[in-house]
C-alpha positions as CSV (number, residue, x, y, z in Angstrom):
1,M,2.1,20.4,-1.7
2,K,4.6,18.5,0.4
3,K,1.8,16.8,2.3
4,I,0.2,15.5,-1.0
5,L,3.6,14.3,-2.2
6,S,4.2,12.5,1.1
7,G,0.8,10.8,0.7
8,I,1.6,9.8,-2.9
9,F,5.0,8.6,-2.0
10,G,3.6,6.5,0.8
11,A,0.9,5.1,-1.5
12,V,3.4,4.0,-4.1
13,L,5.8,2.6,-1.6
14,M,3.1,0.6,0.1
15,F,1.8,-0.6,-3.3
16,V,5.3,-1.9,-4.3
17,I,5.9,-3.6,-0.9
18,G,2.4,-5.1,-0.9
19,N,3.0,-6.6,-4.3
20,M,6.2,-8.2,-3.1
21,L,4.4,-10.0,-0.2
22,P,3.2,-13.5,-0.8
23,I,-0.5,-12.7,-0.3
24,T,-1.1,-13.3,-4.0
25,N,0.3,-16.8,-3.7
26,L,-1.9,-17.5,-0.7
27,Y,-5.0,-16.4,-2.8
28,S,-3.9,-18.5,-5.8
29,H,-3.4,-21.5,-3.5
30,F,-6.9,-21.4,-2.0
31,I,-8.9,-19.8,-4.8
32,V,-7.5,-20.9,-8.2
33,N,-8.4,-24.5,-8.9
34,N,-8.8,-24.2,-12.7
35,H,-8.5,-21.5,-15.4
36,D,-12.0,-20.1,-14.7
37,D,-11.0,-19.1,-11.2
38,E,-8.2,-16.9,-12.4
39,N,-10.7,-14.1,-13.0
40,T,-11.7,-14.3,-9.4
41,L,-8.1,-14.0,-8.3
42,V,-7.5,-11.0,-10.5
43,A,-10.7,-9.4,-9.2
44,I,-9.6,-9.9,-5.6
45,V,-6.1,-8.5,-6.2
46,V,-7.1,-5.5,-8.3
47,L,-10.3,-4.6,-6.5
48,V,-9.4,-5.4,-2.9
49,E,-5.7,-5.8,-2.3
50,W,-4.3,-3.0,-4.3
51,P,-6.7,-0.3,-3.1
52,I,-6.2,-1.3,0.5
53,F,-2.4,-1.0,0.1
54,I,-2.6,2.3,-1.7
55,I,-5.0,3.8,1.0
56,L,-2.8,2.5,3.9
57,G,0.3,3.8,2.2
58,A,-1.2,7.3,1.7
59,I,-2.3,7.4,5.3
60,I,1.1,6.4,6.5
61,G,2.8,8.9,4.2
62,V,0.6,11.8,5.6
63,L,1.1,10.6,9.2
64,A,4.9,10.5,8.7
65,Y,4.8,14.0,7.2
66,N,2.8,15.3,10.2
67,Y,5.2,13.5,12.6
68,C,8.2,15.2,11.0
69,L,6.4,18.6,11.4
70,T,5.7,18.1,15.1
71,K,9.1,16.7,15.9
72,L,10.9,18.8,18.4
73,S,13.9,20.7,17.2
74,K,17.1,20.5,19.3
75,G,18.2,23.9,18.1
76,R,20.3,22.7,15.2
77,S,19.6,23.5,11.6
C-alpha cells in the first residue's frame, strides 16, 4: 500500500510542478494563432503533457520508495 501511495504522491507532485512550468506558454506562442487553434492547444496539454507528467511522477515516486527501502541503516532507529 505504501508503494502505491508513493506512486500516487509522485504523480500528483509532478502534475502540479509540470503545470507551473512555462511549457503551456511555449505551446501557445507557437501553436495558437487564432481562436480555432485553442482546441489544438488544449488537446496537446490534456492528451500529451499531463499524462507524461503523471507517468513520470509515478515512476519517480516508486523509485524513491524503493531507494528508501534499500538505503543502508546506520544502526539508529
